[in-house]
C-alpha positions in Angstrom: 68.3 -74.3 -82.9 68.1 -72.7 -79.5 70.1 -69.6 -78.5 73.4 -70.4 -76.7 75.9 -73.2 -77.0 74.9 -75.8 -79.6 73.4 -78.9 -78.1 75.7 -81.8 -77.4 74.2 -84.2 -79.9 74.2 -81.6 -82.7 77.8 -80.7 -81.8 79.0 -84.2 -82.2 76.7 -85.0 -85.2 77.1 -81.9 -87.3 80.4 -80.3 -86.2 83.0 -82.7 -84.7 82.2 -85.8 -86.9 82.2 -83.9 -90.3 85.4 -82.0 -89.3 87.5 -84.8 -87.8 85.8 -88.2 -87.7 88.4 -90.0 -85.7 90.8 -87.1 -84.9 94.1 -89.0 -84.8 96.3 -86.0 -85.1 94.2 -83.6 -82.9 93.1 -84.2 -79.3 89.9 -82.4 -78.7 89.1 -81.8 -75.0 85.4 -81.0 -75.0 85.4 -81.1 -71.2 88.0 -78.5 -70.9 87.1 -76.2 -73.8 90.7 -76.2 -74.8 92.1 -77.9 -77.9 95.6 -79.4 -78.1 97.8 -80.2 -81.1 100.1 -83.2 -81.1 103.5 -82.3 -82.3 106.4 -84.7 -82.9 108.1 -83.7 -79.7 105.1 -83.8 -77.4 101.7 -82.5 -76.5 101.1 -78.8 -76.7 98.0 -77.1 -75.3 97.3 -74.5 -78.0 94.1 -72.5 -78.0 90.6 -71.8 -76.8 88.1 -69.8 -78.8 85.4 -67.6 -77.2 82.9 -65.4 -79.0 80.2 -64.7 -76.4 80.0 -64.3 -72.6 76.4 -64.5 -71.5 75.3 -61.2 -70.0 78.4 -59.3 -70.9 77.9 -58.3 -74.6 78.7 -54.7 -73.6 82.1 -55.7 -72.2 84.3 -57.4 -74.7 87.1 -57.6 -72.2 85.2 -60.5 -70.6 85.9 -62.6 -73.7 89.6 -62.4 -72.7 88.8 -63.6 -69.2 86.7 -66.5 -70.6 89.5 -67.6 -73.0 92.1 -67.4 -70.2 89.8 -69.5 -68.0 89.6 -72.2 -70.7 93.3 -72.3 -71.0 93.8 -72.4 -67.2 91.4 -75.3 -66.9 93.3 -77.1 -69.6 96.6 -76.8 -67.7 97.9 -74.0 -69.9 99.2 -70.5 -69.3 98.3 -67.6 -71.6 100.9 -66.6 -74.2 98.7 -64.1 -75.9 95.3 -63.5 -77.5 94.0 -63.1 -81.1 91.0 -60.8 -81.5 88.6 -60.8 -84.5 85.9 -58.2 -84.9 82.9 -57.9 -87.3 81.2 -54.6 -86.9 78.0 -53.0 -88.3 78.5 -49.9 -90.6 77.0 -47.6 -88.0 79.4 -48.6 -85.3 81.5 -45.6 -84.4 85.3 -45.6 -84.3 85.4 -44.2 -80.8 83.4 -47.2 -79.6 85.8 -49.5 -81.4 88.7 -47.8 -79.7 87.1 -48.1 -76.3 86.5 -51.9 -76.9 90.2 -52.4 -77.9 91.4 -50.5 -74.8 89.2 -52.7 -72.6 90.5 -55.9 -74.3 94.1 -54.8 -73.9 93.5 -54.0 -70.3 92.1 -57.4 -69.5 94.8 -59.2 -71.6 97.6 -57.4 -69.8 95.9 -58.3 -66.5 95.8 -62.0 -67.4 99.4 -61.9 -68.6 100.6 -60.0 -65.5 98.9 -62.5 -63.2 100.7 -65.4 -65.0 104.1 -63.6 -64.9 103.7 -62.8 -61.2 102.9 -66.5 -60.5 105.9 -67.6 -62.6 108.2 -66.1 -60.0 106.8 -68.4 -57.2 108.0 -71.6 -55.7 108.9 -74.4 -58.0 108.7 -72.2 -61.1 112.3 -72.4 -62.4 111.2 -74.6 -65.3 108.4 -72.3 -66.3 110.6 -69.2 -66.0 113.3 -70.6 -68.2 110.7 -71.4 -70.9 109.1 -68.0 -71.1 109.6 -66.1 -74.3 110.8 -62.5 -73.9 107.9 -61.2 -75.9 105.5 -62.3 -73.1 106.3 -59.2 -71.2 104.2 -57.2 -73.6 102.3 -59.9 -75.4 98.6 -59.3 -74.5 96.8 -58.9 -77.8 99.1 -60.4 -80.5 97.0 -60.1 -83.6 93.6 -60.4 -85.2 91.2 -59.1 -87.9 88.7 -56.3 -88.0 85.9 -56.0 -90.6 82.8 -53.9 -91.2 79.8 -55.8 -92.5 76.2 -55.1 -93.2 75.5 -58.8 -92.2 75.6 -57.9 -88.5 73.5 -55.5 -86.4 75.8 -55.3 -83.4 79.6 -55.8 -82.9 80.6 -59.5 -82.9 84.0 -60.2 -81.3 85.9 -63.5 -81.2 88.9 -64.2 -79.0 91.4 -67.0 -79.4 93.6 -67.6 -76.4 97.0 -69.1 -77.1 98.6 -71.0 -74.3 101.4 -73.4 -73.4 102.2 -75.6 -70.4 105.2 -77.2 -68.8 105.6 -81.0 -68.9 104.8 -81.1 -65.2 101.6 -79.2 -65.6 100.5 -81.5 -68.5 101.1 -84.6 -66.4 98.8 -83.1 -63.8 95.9 -82.6 -66.2 93.8 -85.6 -66.9 90.2 -86.8 -67.3 87.8 -87.9 -64.6 88.4 -91.4 -63.2 86.1 -93.7 -61.2 86.8 -93.1 -57.5 87.7 -89.4 -58.0 86.2 -86.9 -55.6 84.4 -84.0 -57.1 85.3 -80.5 -55.9 83.9 -77.1 -56.8 85.9 -74.0 -56.1 84.4 -70.7 -54.9 80.7 -70.7 -55.8 78.5 -71.5 -58.8 76.7 -68.9 -61.0 78.9 -65.9 -60.1 79.1 -64.7 -63.7 75.4 -65.1 -64.3 74.4 -63.5 -61.1 76.6 -60.5 -61.9 75.1 -60.3 -65.4 71.5 -60.3 -64.1 72.3 -57.8 -61.4 73.7 -55.4 -64.0 70.9 -55.9 -66.5 68.0 -55.8 -64.0 69.4 -53.5 -61.4 66.5 -51.0 -61.4 63.9 -53.8 -61.0 65.9 -55.5 -58.3 66.2 -52.3 -56.3 62.5 -52.3 -55.8 62.7 -55.7 -53.9 66.2 -56.0 -52.4 68.7 -53.8 -50.4 71.1 -51.9 -52.6 74.0 -53.7 -50.8 72.8 -57.1 -52.0 72.6 -55.9 -55.6 76.1 -54.2 -55.4 77.6 -57.4 -54.0 76.0 -59.4 -56.8 77.4 -57.0 -59.4 80.8 -57.2 -57.9 80.9 -61.0 -58.7 82.1 -59.9 -62.2 85.5 -59.1 -60.6 85.7 -62.8 -59.5 85.3 -64.5 -62.8 89.0 -65.2 -63.5 90.2 -68.7 -62.4 93.8 -68.7 -63.4 95.2 -68.4 -59.9 93.0 -71.2 -58.6 93.8 -73.5 -61.6 97.5 -73.0 -61.0 97.2 -73.9 -57.4 95.3 -77.1 -58.3 97.9 -78.0 -60.9 100.6 -77.5 -58.3 98.7 -79.7 -55.8 98.8 -82.7 -58.1 97.0 -84.8 -60.8 93.4 -83.6 -61.3 90.7 -83.2 -63.9 89.6 -79.6 -64.3 86.7 -77.8 -66.1 86.0 -74.1 -65.8 82.3 -73.6 -65.3 80.8 -71.5 -68.0 77.6 -71.6 -70.2 75.0 -73.9 -68.7 76.5 -73.8 -65.2 77.4 -76.6 -62.9 74.9 -79.1 -64.3 76.2 -78.8 -67.9 79.8 -79.0 -66.7 79.1 -82.2 -64.7 77.6 -83.8 -67.8 80.3 -82.7 -70.2 83.2 -83.9 -67.9 81.4 -87.2 -67.2 80.5 -87.8 -70.9 84.1 -87.1 -72.0 85.5 -89.6 -69.6 82.7 -92.2 -69.9 82.0 -92.3 -66.2 79.1 -91.9 -63.8 78.5 -89.3 -61.0 76.9 -89.0 -57.6 76.4 -85.4 -56.5 74.9 -83.9 -53.4 73.0 -80.9 -54.5 73.1 -79.3 -51.0 76.9 -79.4 -51.0 77.3 -77.3 -54.1 78.4 -73.9 -53.0 76.1 -71.0 -54.0 76.0 -67.4 -52.7 73.0 -66.0 -51.0 72.8 -63.2 -53.5 72.5 -65.8 -56.3 69.8 -67.6 -54.5 67.7 -64.4 -53.9 68.1 -63.2 -57.5 67.4 -66.6 -59.1 64.3 -67.1 -57.0 63.0 -63.7 -57.9 63.3 -64.4 -61.7 62.4 -68.1 -61.3 65.6 -69.3 -62.9 67.7 -72.3 -62.1 71.1 -71.3 -60.6 72.5 -74.8 -61.5 72.1 -74.0 -65.2 73.3 -70.4 -64.9 76.6 -69.0 -66.3 79.2 -69.8 -63.7 82.5 -68.2 -64.7 84.6 -67.8 -61.5 84.4 -71.5 -60.4 86.2 -74.7 -61.3 84.9 -78.3 -61.3 87.7 -80.6 -60.2 88.1 -84.4 -60.1 90.8 -85.6 -57.8 91.7 -88.7 -55.7 92.3 -86.5 -52.7 89.2 -84.2 -52.4 89.4 -83.1 -48.7 93.2 -82.6 -49.0 92.7 -80.4 -52.0 90.0 -78.4 -50.2 92.4 -77.9 -47.2 95.3 -77.0 -49.5 93.2 -74.3 -51.3 91.8 -73.0 -48.0 95.4 -72.4 -46.8 95.8 -70.1 -49.8 92.6 -68.2 -49.3 90.6 -70.1 -51.9 87.3 -71.6 -50.9 86.2 -75.0 -52.2 83.8 -77.8 -51.3 83.5 -81.5 -52.0 80.2 -82.1 -53.8 80.3 -85.8 -54.8 82.2 -88.6 -56.4 82.9 -90.2 -59.8 81.5 -93.7 -60.3 82.2 -96.6 -62.6 79.2 -96.7 -64.9 76.9 -94.3 -66.8 74.4 -93.2 -64.1 74.7 -89.5 -63.3 72.8 -89.0 -60.1 71.9 -85.8 -58.3 70.7 -86.3 -54.6 68.8 -83.6 -52.7 68.2 -85.0 -49.2 66.1 -88.1 -49.6 65.2 -87.2 -53.2 67.1 -88.6 -56.2 67.1 -87.6 -59.9 69.3 -88.2 -62.9 71.3 -85.4 -64.5 69.8 -84.1 -67.7 71.7 -83.6 -70.9 73.2 -80.1 -71.4 70.6 -77.3 -71.6 70.8 -73.6 -72.8 72.1 -71.2 -70.2 69.4 -69.6 -68.0 70.8 -66.2 -68.8 69.1 -66.4 -72.3 65.7 -66.6 -70.6 66.4 -63.2 -69.0 67.6 -61.9 -72.3 64.6 -63.1 -74.3 62.2 -61.8 -71.7 63.9 -58.4 -71.8 63.6 -58.3 -75.6 59.9 -59.2 -75.4 59.1 -56.3 -73.2 
């Protein structure tokens, strides 16, 4: 199998079907990367599991951001994070301590952002439901083990979340007639990862300022604030862009809902730094890790874009949802069909670096 997320057919054939078959008691939202458990008194968004962030193996704190993003796109707020670690025997305790401090820092940042937002307009219901322990929740548990089976530290983060009834009603699947919106810009996470990994090489071709801006995209990978704004706006389908970029996200959302798509490639927002770096390494930005952006389906696309702009959040309409199975990408007069999900382009950079 290829490096990266397991292919969609293999996931369905060898993971989901053997585990659940027809999952009557569990709703699995593959398009949102957030699972939900159906309790007797309602639907509770529960968790998201993340064990790798492409390009950020040296920063375990980014696993916390990725898990929080999954929860946010699923209409949930973080309640805390479980961290599991499997470490090689030679891993030093001081490194482990530094990793834990970084994870705690990012968890507290995510929790603080959620708590600050809870004091805003229309949040009385959310405030009344907050457990006291959330003030210091952050990392709430986990497991640490040393094993000769691994050659580098392997961390896994499970984000635990919950949502109000109002937020749950505003989270849905894509529907024919929806307008497709992308927030911020695609490939932010992947661009930052490449700029960090290949900084010395890039400095021989591009101004230092461009590389520094690309590296700074790592600070824009959290989408909690944007997701909350979209939920407040009204009913919408959301998916945080992650491995495989915008093209994989489009396929996953459409496949989950059983709908078609028409997307204008030229309307997908992408930063100039991303264009330059991707052209240099001959990689496709539309399949590059895109934490920092959300793909949204809503009946009121332009209104959502205006609503977000008023809050300082950029967004763009990129297409629409159709009734059928055709998933069409238009680039001027050219037209092509969207391919099934592919491995993230970051892994090409990683494999080429290992081969040098």
